[in-house]
ZAVOVO-38238 format. One record per residue: residue in three letters; x negated, y negated, z of N, C-alpha, C in turn. Coordinates in steps of 0.05 Angstrom, whole numbers, plus 5000, padded with zeros to 4 digits. Atoms other than C-alpha are relative to their C-alpha. Layout:
SITE  aa n.px n.py n.pz ca.px ca.py ca.pz c.px c.py c.pz
SITE ala    X    Y    Z     X     Y     Z    X    Y    Z
...
This chain:
SITE  aa n.px n.py n.pz ca.px ca.py ca.pz c.px c.py c.pz
SITE unk 4990 5023 4985  5939  4565  8852 5031 4999 4998
SITE unk 4970 5003 5000  6013  4556  8872 5008 4976 4984
SITE unk 4990 5022 5016  6055  4512  8828 5005 4976 5018
SITE unk 4996 5025 4985  6056  4440  8852 5025 4986 4989
SITE unk 4976 5014 5009  6124  4407  8850 5013 4985 5023
SITE unk 4986 5016 4979  6167  4356  8888 5002 4971 4992
SITE unk 4995 5028 5004  6183  4283  8895 4979 4984 5016
SITE unk 5020 5016 4987  6128  4233  8911 5008 4971 4999
SITE unk 4993 5029 4999  6147  4163  8935 4975 4984 5003
SITE unk 5024 5018 5000  6094  4112  8917 5009 4972 5005
SITE unk 4996 5028 4996  6091  4041  8942 4985 4985 4978
SITE unk 5013 5012 5023  6078  4008  8875 4989 4972 5007
SITE unk 5011 5027 4996  6032  3947  8878 5009 4981 4977
SITE unk 4994 5019 5021  6044  3883  8839 4977 5000 4979
SITE unk 5021 5004 5020  6008  3872  8773 4995 5024 4982
SITE unk 5004 4977 5018  6013  3941  8741 5028 5011 4993
SITE unk 4975 4988 5009  6067  3978  8702 5005 5026 5015
SITE unk 4992 4974 4989  6105  4039  8727 4985 5022 4986
SITE unk 5015 4980 5015  6071  4079  8672 4971 5002 5009
SITE unk 5028 5000 4990  6003  4059  8699 4998 5015 5027
SITE unk 4999 4985 4974  6023  4086  8768 5000 5030 4994
SITE unk 4999 4972 5007  6041  4152  8735 4972 5010 4991
SITE unk 5027 4993 5009  5972  4153  8702 4980 5004 5023
SITE unk 5017 4998 4976  5937  4141  8769 5005 5027 5014
SITE unk 4993 4976 4985  5974  4199  8802 4993 5025 4984
SITE unk 5006 4977 5018  5964  4245  8742 4971 5009 5003
SITE unk 5028 4993 4998  5889  4242  8753 4994 5019 5023
SITE unk 5006 4983 4977  5894  4278  8820 5017 5026 5000
SITE unk 4984 4976 5003  5942  4332  8795 4985 5021 4984
SITE unk 5012 4979 5017  5922  4399  8766 5006 4995 4971
SITE unk 4997 5004 5029  5913  4396  8691 5026 5014 4990
SITE unk 4976 4988 5012  5978  4407  8653 5026 4997 5017
SITE unk 4976 5004 4982  6025  4388  8712 5018 4979 4988
SITE unk 4981 5020 5009  6088  4353  8689 5003 4978 5020
SITE unk 4995 5022 4982  6100  4284  8718 5016 4978 4985
SITE unk 4985 5022 5010  6150  4228  8707 5009 4983 5023
SITE unk 4990 5017 4979  6185  4173  8745 5030 4995 4997
SITE unk 4971 5005 5001  6257  4156  8763 5005 4971 5008
SITE unk 4993 5028 4994  6272  4081  8756 4976 4982 4998
SITE unk 5022 5018 5005  6222  4032  8726 5001 4975 5017
SITE unk 5003 5026 4988  6197  3972  8765 4984 4982 4982
SITE unk 5015 5020 5016  6174  3909  8729 4972 4997 5011
SITE unk 5028 5002 4991  6099  3896  8732 4996 4983 5025
SITE unk 5004 5017 4977  6106  3839  8783 5013 5010 5025
SITE unk 4985 4989 4977  6152  3880  8828 4983 5020 5015
SITE unk 5014 4981 4983  6129  3923  8886 5021 5019 5013
SITE unk 4982 4984 4984  6159  3979  8928 5003 5028 4989
SITE unk 4995 4972 5004  6189  4048  8921 5002 5007 4970
SITE unk 4999 4988 5026  6174  4084  8856 4998 5030 5003
SITE unk 4999 4971 4997  6195  4157  8855 4987 5014 4977
SITE unk 5013 4984 5021  6148  4203  8817 5010 5029 5003
SITE unk 4989 4973 5000  6175  4272  8798 4978 5018 4988
SITE unk 5023 4983 5008  6123  4327  8794 5009 5029 4996
SITE unk 4993 4972 5006  6130  4396  8762 5029 5003 4995
SITE unk 4971 4995 5004  6200  4425  8766 5018 4978 5009
SITE unk 4984 5022 4990  6224  4363  8801 5007 4980 4978
SITE unk 4993 5018 5022  6225  4326  8734 5029 5003 4991
SITE unk 4972 4996 5008  6294  4356  8723 5019 4984 5017
SITE unk 4983 5015 4982  6320  4313  8780 5002 4970 4992
SITE unk 5001 5028 5008  6309  4248  8742 5027 4986 5000
SITE unk 4974 5013 5002  6382  4232  8726 5013 4999 5028
SITE unk 4988 4999 4974  6405  4252  8796 4988 4977 5018
SITE unk 5013 5020 4984  6354  4206  8829 5005 4972 4990
SITE unk 4993 5026 5012  6369  4149  8781 5027 4989 5010
SITE unk 4974 5008 4990  6440  4149  8809 4999 4992 5029
SITE unk 5002 5006 4972  6415  4139  8880 5004 4970 5005
SITE unk 4998 5029 4993  6434  4073  8915 4972 4989 5005
SITE unk 5026 5013 4997  6377  4023  8918 5003 4975 5017
SITE unk 5001 5025 4984  6357  3966  8963 4975 4984 4992
SITE unk 5022 5019 5007  6315  3905  8945 4999 4977 5019
SITE unk 5003 5026 4987  6287  3845  8981 4987 4982 4979
SITE unk 5009 5017 5022  6277  3787  8934 5000 4971 5007
SITE unk 5000 5029 4997  6262  3713  8930 5009 4987 4974
SITE unk 4990 5015 5023  6301  3668  8882 4992 4971 5004
SITE unk 5006 5029 4999  6273  3599  8867 5021 4984 4985
SITE unk 4980 5017 5012  6327  3549  8854 4988 4974 4989
SITE unk 5009 5025 5011  6321  3485  8814 4985 5002 4974
SITE unk 5014 4996 5025  6291  3515  8751 5009 5027 4988
SITE unk 4996 4974 5013  6298  3572  8700 4975 5008 4985
SITE unk 5021 4991 5018  6251  3614  8659 5012 5017 4978
SITE unk 4989 4984 5022  6260  3651  8593 5003 5029 5008
SITE unk 5000 4972 4991  6246  3718  8628 5016 5004 5025
SITE unk 4985 4999 4974  6287  3701  8691 4983 5008 5023
SITE unk 5019 4995 4979  6224  3713  8732 4975 4983 4996
SITE unk 5023 5017 5002  6155  3684  8742 4980 5007 4978
SITE unk 5017 4992 5022  6126  3717  8680 5000 4981 4976
SITE unk 5000 5020 5022  6142  3657  8636 5003 4972 5012
SITE unk 5001 5027 4989  6137  3581  8644 5027 4990 5011
SITE unk 4977 5011 4987  6186  3544  8688 5012 4977 4984
SITE unk 4985 5022 5012  6240  3498  8659 5015 4986 5023
SITE unk 4987 5014 4977  6257  3449  8716 5028 4989 4992
SITE unk 4974 5012 5004  6330  3428  8722 4999 4970 5006
SITE unk 5001 5029 4995  6336  3352  8713 5018 4992 5022
SITE unk 4984 5012 4978  6361  3313  8773 5013 5021 5018
SITE unk 4989 4977 4985  6369  3377  8812 5010 4992 5028
SITE unk 4989 5003 4973  6413  3377  8874 5001 5028 5012
SITE unk 5000 4974 4988  6399  3436  8919 5025 5005 5017
SITE unk 4975 4994 4986  6460  3471  8948 4995 5002 5030
SITE unk 5001 4995 4972  6475  3477  9022 4999 5030 5005
SITE unk 5000 4972 4994  6467  3543  9058 5028 5011 5000
SITE unk 4972 4991 5001  6543  3547  9063 5008 5005 4971
SITE unk 4994 4995 5029  6549  3540  8987 4987 5025 4990
SITE unk 5014 4975 5008  6498  3595  8977 5015 5024 5011
SITE unk 4987 4977 4988  6533  3642  9025 5027 5006 4988
SITE unk 4973 4996 5013  6602  3632  8994 4996 5010 4971
SITE unk 5005 4992 5027  6573  3641  8924 4991 5029 4999
SITE unk 5010 4973 4999  6538  3706  8943 5023 5020 5002
SITE unk 4977 4983 4997  6606  3736  8962 5012 5007 4972
SITE unk 4989 4996 5027  6626  3730  8888 4987 5023 4985
SITE unk 5015 4979 5014  6574  3782  8869 5006 5028 5011
SITE unk 4997 4974 4987  6596  3838  8916 5023 5016 4988
SITE unk 4980 4982 5013  6634  3897  8886 4990 5008 4973
SITE unk 5006 4994 5028  6636  3921  8814 5003 4975 4984
SITE unk 4999 5025 5015  6618  3861  8771 4991 5005 4972
SITE unk 5009 4999 5027  6605  3848  8698 4974 4984 4998
SITE unk 5026 5013 5000  6531  3832  8689 4987 5001 4972
SITE unk 5015 5002 5025  6493  3809  8627 4970 5005 5005
SITE unk 5029 4995 4996  6423  3840  8624 4983 4976 4991
SITE unk 5018 5021 5009  6364  3793  8616 4992 5003 4970
SITE unk 5009 4999 5028  6343  3775  8545 4974 5016 4998
SITE unk 5025 4985 5000  6274  3802  8562 5004 5025 5017
SITE unk 4995 4974 4987  6295  3873  8580 4997 5022 4979
SITE unk 5004 4978 5017  6289  3942  8551 5026 5010 4987
SITE unk 4975 4993 5013  6362  3944  8530 4997 4999 4970
SITE unk 5002 4999 5030  6371  3962  8456 5022 4983 4987
SITE unk 4982 5016 5016  6404  3914  8407 4995 5007 4971
SITE unk 5003 4992 5027  6415  3943  8338 4976 5018 4996
SITE unk 5022 4982 5002  6363  3996  8351 4973 4989 5009
SITE unk 5026 5012 4991  6309  3948  8377 5002 4991 5029
SITE unk 5000 5010 4973  6289  3929  8447 5005 4970 5001
SITE unk 4992 5029 4998  6318  3863  8470 4975 4983 5003
SITE unk 5024 5017 4996  6249  3838  8493 4985 4995 4974
SITE unk 5014 5004 5026  6221  3848  8423 5013 4978 4984
SITE unk 4985 5021 5015  6276  3805  8392 4995 4973 5014
SITE unk 5004 5025 4985  6267  3752  8447 4973 4988 4994
SITE unk 5027 5010 5005  6192  3748  8435 4997 4988 4972
SITE unk 5000 5011 5027  6206  3735  8361 5017 4975 4997
SITE unk 4983 5023 5001  6253  3679  8379 5027 5005 4987
SITE unk 4974 4993 5012  6313  3716  8352 5022 5001 5022
SITE unk 4978 4998 4981  6382  3714  8386 5002 5029 5011
SITE unk 4997 4974 4987  6394  3771  8436 5028 5002 5011
SITE unk 4972 4998 4992  6469  3785  8438 5006 5024 5018
SITE unk 4995 4979 4982  6472  3828  8500 5028 4998 5013
SITE unk 4972 4999 4990  6541  3849  8523 4999 5006 5030
SITE unk 4998 4995 4971  6560  3847  8597 5009 5029 5004
SITE unk 4993 4973 4993  6568  3914  8630 5004 5002 5030
SITE unk 4994 4999 4971  6594  3937  8698 4976 5011 5016
SITE unk 5020 4990 4981  6545  3945  8756 5012 4997 5028
SITE unk 4989 5000 4974  6557  3957  8829 4981 4987 5021
SITE unk 5015 5013 4978  6533  3910  8885 5014 5007 5026
SITE unk 4988 4992 4975  6546  3941  8953 4998 4980 5022
SITE unk 5004 5021 4979  6518  3885  8996 4979 4980 4990
SITE unk 5018 5021 5009  6483  3819  8985 4998 4980 5023
SITE unk 5004 5015 4976  6454  3785  9046 4979 4977 4997
SITE unk 5019 5023 4999  6421  3717  9055 4982 5004 5024
SITE unk 5020 4996 4979  6357  3729  9095 4989 4973 5010
SITE unk 5010 5027 4992  6331  3657  9094 5004 4981 4976
SITE unk 4998 5020 5021  6337  3592  9056 4983 4976 5008
SITE unk 5018 5023 4997  6280  3542  9053 4997 4988 4972
SITE unk 5000 5011 5027  6294  3499  8991 4972 4995 4989
SITE unk 4981 4989 5020  6279  3515  8936 5003 5030 5001
SITE unk 5001 4971 5000  6271  3588  8957 5022 5013 5017
SITE unk 4979 4984 4987  6328  3636  8975 4990 5029 5002
SITE unk 5009 4972 4996  6309  3704  9004 5024 5017 5005
SITE unk 4977 4983 5000  6359  3759  8994 4994 5029 5005
SITE unk 5001 4971 4999  6371  3832  9011 5023 5010 4984
SITE unk 4979 4991 5019  6410  3869  8957 5001 5030 5001
SITE unk 4994 4972 5002  6441  3938  8961 5017 5004 4975
SITE unk 4986 4998 5026  6463  3962  8892 4999 5027 4988
SITE unk 4999 4975 5015  6477  4018  8844 4982 4999 4976
SITE unk 5017 4997 5023  6443  4042  8781 5005 4978 4979
SITE unk 4998 5018 5023  6429  3994  8724 5002 4970 5007
SITE unk 4998 5028 4992  6432  3929  8765 4974 4986 4995
SITE unk 5024 5017 5004  6384  3875  8742 4999 4978 5021
SITE unk 5003 5020 4980  6360  3834  8800 4994 4972 4988
SITE unk 5006 5025 5015  6334  3782  8751 5026 4986 4991
SITE unk 4975 5012 5008  6405  3773  8726 5015 4988 5023
SITE unk 4988 5012 4977  6430  3761  8796 4988 4973 5006
SITE unk 5014 5026 4996  6378  3706  8804 5010 4979 4980
SITE unk 4991 5018 5021  6398  3675  8738 5029 4991 5004
SITE unk 4972 5006 4997  6472  3679  8751 5006 4984 5026
SITE unk 4997 5016 4975  6466  3653  8823 4993 4971 4994
SITE unk 5008 5027 5007  6428  3593  8796 5021 4985 4983
SITE unk 4979 5012 5017  6482  3581  8743 5025 4992 5016
SITE unk 4976 5005 4984  6539  3585  8793 4996 4977 5020
SITE unk 5006 5022 4982  6504  3537  8840 4992 4975 4985
SITE unk 5004 5023 5018  6492  3491  8780 4972 4987 5004
SITE unk 5027 5011 4996  6418  3484  8794 4978 5017 4986
SITE unk 5020 4982 5013  6384  3542  8757 4986 5017 5021
SITE unk 5014 4982 4982  6347  3600  8788 4985 5022 4985
SITE unk 5015 4978 5011  6295  3654  8774 4986 5015 5023
SITE unk 5014 4984 4980  6258  3710  8812 4971 4992 5002
SITE unk 5028 5003 4995  6191  3697  8844 4988 5023 5014
SITE unk 5010 4976 4985  6185  3761  8885 5022 5021 4999
SITE unk 4981 4977 5000  6218  3830  8882 4986 5024 5012
SITE unk 5010 4975 4987  6207  3890  8927 5023 5020 5004
SITE unk 4980 4979 4996  6246  3955  8924 4994 5014 5026
SITE unk 5005 4990 4973  6252  3976  8996 5012 5028 5005
SITE unk 4988 4974 4996  6294  4039  8988 5012 5010 4974
SITE unk 4986 4986 5021  6318  4090  8936 5011 5025 5013
SITE unk 4988 4977 4986  6367  4139  8967 4989 5003 5027
SITE unk 5012 4995 4973  6332  4170  9027 4971 4991 5002
SITE unk 5029 5008 5000  6263  4144  9007 4997 4971 5006
SITE unk 5005 5028 4993  6239  4080  9040 4972 4992 4995
SITE unk 5027 5011 5005  6180  4035  9027 4981 5005 5024
SITE unk 5017 4995 4976  6155  4045  9099 4986 5027 4999
SITE unk 5011 4973 5000  6143  4119  9085 4986 5006 4973
SITE unk 5012 4995 5026  6116  4111  9014 4969 5000 5001
SITE unk 5029 4998 5002  6044  4127  8995 4989 4977 4983
SITE unk 5013 5021 5017  6000  4069  8971 4980 5013 4982
SITE unk 5020 4990 5019  5955  4079  8911 4972 4999 5012
SITE unk 5026 5002 4988  5896  4058  8954 4993 5025 5017
SITE unk 5004 4976 4983  5906  4120  8998 5005 5026 4985
SITE unk 4994 4976 5016  5921  4167  8940 4976 5018 4997
SITE unk 5020 4979 5004  5881  4232  8939 5015 5026 4998
SITE unk 4987 4973 5001  5895  4306  8930 5013 5007 5027
SITE unk 4990 4994 4973  5904  4312  9005 5024 4984 5008
SITE unk 4977 5017 4992  5950  4252  9016 5024 5005 4982
SITE unk 4978 4994 5018  5991  4270  8955 5015 5025 5010
SITE unk 4988 4976 4990  6004  4340  8982 5016 4995 5026
SITE unk 4987 5006 4975  6022  4311  9050 5026 4984 4997
SITE unk 4977 5017 5005  6072  4262  9021 5020 5012 4981
SITE unk 4982 4988 5019  6104  4308  8970 5024 5012 5014
SITE unk 4976 4991 4987  6176  4321  8988 5015 5020 4983
SITE unk 4986 4979 5014  6219  4380  8970 5023 4990 4984
SITE unk 4978 5007 5017  6275  4381  8920 5027 5003 5015
């Protein structure tokens, strides 16, 4: 049998980890085939997850550098410990929702290379330990801001308390941090309720393979060259 290798774009469903997606795909690959992924998505997130098969695993760093696009919903008027819907909501007392003009002008402040603080519940390491492990123990998580690149940030709709955004960004950008920081700047709080990665480099969600349709035949048909 010829060696199987290439890039497989999967449309990750909500409710499972990126590692679980890898396990699903591994079941339809020949035994011993290498497989990995480029760019983890949180369990509640959906969209493009690039799986690297066989010799394509060496492309991981290159693909991680690819520009990404997300469509996301930020709920204003409250915060959560995880900056998303995976933890209980803390409503902002006496909240006053911003106008659409205030939101649009605030979004402009995020475009370009900005200094961003990762979420406390993230895989960033602090003193050799994962930040989320410290946060779960109730310990302080002193994460330092770092530069990330936001190429475009568009307001798609605003129906209080929900703001729907399209974000084009570079590697290492935390969309949860954008939600948190937008809420802080608007003085009303904010967190993510929905996140979909619609593009990674040349790979789009419209062309990605769903796990429901995964088989040896569909995998081979969707496998793209290096």
